[in-house]
N, C-alpha and C positions, 0 to 999 in steps of 0.2 A: 420634393422628396420622400423615395419610400422605406418601408423596413420590412424584414419578410417574418412572418410568425409560423408556427406550426402548424400542418395543416389539422382539418378536423376529421372524426374518425365518427366512421358511418357504419350502417350494417351492413354496407354490400364491401367497404374497405375498410379492413383493420393495420393494416400493414403497407411499408411502404407510402407510404401517403406525401405527396410535394407539399412543399411550404406553399405558402398564399404571401403573394407580394400587396402589402398597404399601402396607400398615396397616403400622405399627411398633409390639410388636415383633415381628421375622420370624421363629419360629425355625422348625430342622429338626432332623427325627430322621434315624438310621441304618436304621431297619429297613425295607428295601426288600426286595424279590426279587434284584435285582444283586449287593446284598451278603449276602446268605445266598449265592445262588451260588457268588460269589469267595471267600467263607470257607469251603465245605465241596470245592470245587476246592483250595483252599490245602492245609488240614487232609487231603485224600486223595493230594496228593504230599508233604509232611511225613511223614505218620506212616510210610509205607513207606521213606522214605527216612533217617528215623528207626531206626528197626528195622537196616535194611542196614548204614547206619554203624558201630552197637553190636555187631552180628555182627562185620563186618569187622576193626575195632577188636580186640577180642576174639582173634578167629583169629591175628592179626598180632601179638599181645601173647603169646599162651599157648600156640596149637597150632603156629604155621609156624614151622620151624627159621629159614627165611630171610625177614622179613617185608618188603622191600627192594619185593618187585613190587606188597607193598598200596597203598604209599605214596602212585602217582597214583590209584588208584578213591577213599582217602579223601579224598583232598583231593577230588576233584570230588566224592565225596559230601556234604563238608564245604562247598563252597561252591552246594550244592543247599539244604543246611540253611538258609544264611545268607540265599537267597533266597526261599525258602517260608515259615521261620519267624517273620519280624515278620509279614507276610501275613497270616498265620492266628493268630497271636497278637494282635493289633492288631484282627483281625474278631471275633475273639471277644469282644473286650472292649466292642465296637464293641455289639454283639448284646446283651450283658448289660448293660450300662448301662443305670439307669432312668432315665427322664427325657431330656430334650432333649438333644442334639449340638451346634444350634450356635443362638446366640442374637443378632440383630442388633438393637440400639434405636437411639435417636440418641443415645445417648451413647456407646456403643464396641459389639466384637463379642466374646461369651463362648465360645472352645473349648472344650469339656470335654473333647475327647479328649486334649489335655494340659494343660489346666488352665490355659489362658492369658485372661488379662483384658485385653485394648488398647483404648486411649480413642480416640476418633477424630483428638482432637489431638494425639496423639502421634505417630500417624501423618504423614510427610514425602512419598513419593508411594505409588500404589497402579496396577496393571497386570494383567489378568487373563493366566493364561498357560496357552494350551492343551497338551495334552500328549498321549498317543497313548490314552489310553483315559480321558480327563475333562480337568478343568481346576482349575488352584485362583487365586488370588488373591495374588499377590505383595504384602504391604507391607513398604514401606520406613520406618522408624521414627527419629524424632528423637534417642534416646539408646538403650543398647545395654541388651538385654535380658540377665537373669542366664544363666550355662552350666546347657543342660538335662544331664537323663540322657542316657545315651548314644543310647538309640533312641526321638530325640526327635521327636513325632508331627508339628513346624512346621518339620522340617526337609526337605534333599531326597537322593537318593542313596540308596543301597544300604542305612546307618545314621543315614540323618537327620540327618545333621551341617548345620549350616545357620551361617552366618555372623550375629553377637550382635544386629544393624542392620535385619534380614530376617527377616520371618517369614512363612510360606504358611498360607494356610486354606484347604487340599481344600474344596471343596466338591461332590467326586464322590458317590456312593451316596447321598445325601441325598434324602428324601422333597419335595425343595421344587426345582423347575428348576434345573439351572444357569445358566440365563440370567439369573433372579431375583435369585438370588443375589448373582450376579456383578456386575451393575450396578448392585444398591441398596445393594452396601459403594463401590463406587467413587463415586457418589451419595452418599453417606456421608461419604466423603473428602471430596469437592469441597464438599460443604457447612460443613467446618470449616476448610478451608483448606487442605487438601491438594493435592498435585498430580495429577492423572489421567493417566498414560503410555497411551498405544493402541497 
């Protein structure tokens, strides 16, 4: 089955853009150069930070007579670990996972990063949310999803927390263009009675 989505605006073409025909199911994998680079950078920052954190913690607990001077440095290193560790571990998980990452078909979306399968009839609203380094599609649901583990791949923020009736599908660093993935999701939500927010 094919659906038509709006064409992508480029610097060379800003008007009279023909629509793009997309065949379903649309599948996307996560093995791209950008994903490898981001994961490698996160690991390069995480490992020295982790080693320094462990050494300073050992020094503060065993060697130092007054561990108070190390507390601020340990807190800063712990914050850096919270920033880099999820990106490094999730990136490694994406790179080592066999098969596809995101599957869009006429019935719903399968996000294998978080293990969620959402039917389009369960989606009330959809919106493309631009971010500094990519974008995601925010899906507002009719019924709440069950609570997930601490580091939820469908959430936002530092620890991936989300409200139960929202789910964010990250369409960054996949091998299909963000425009095609995002507009296809919006078209499928609209075709199944959902509301598209611009």
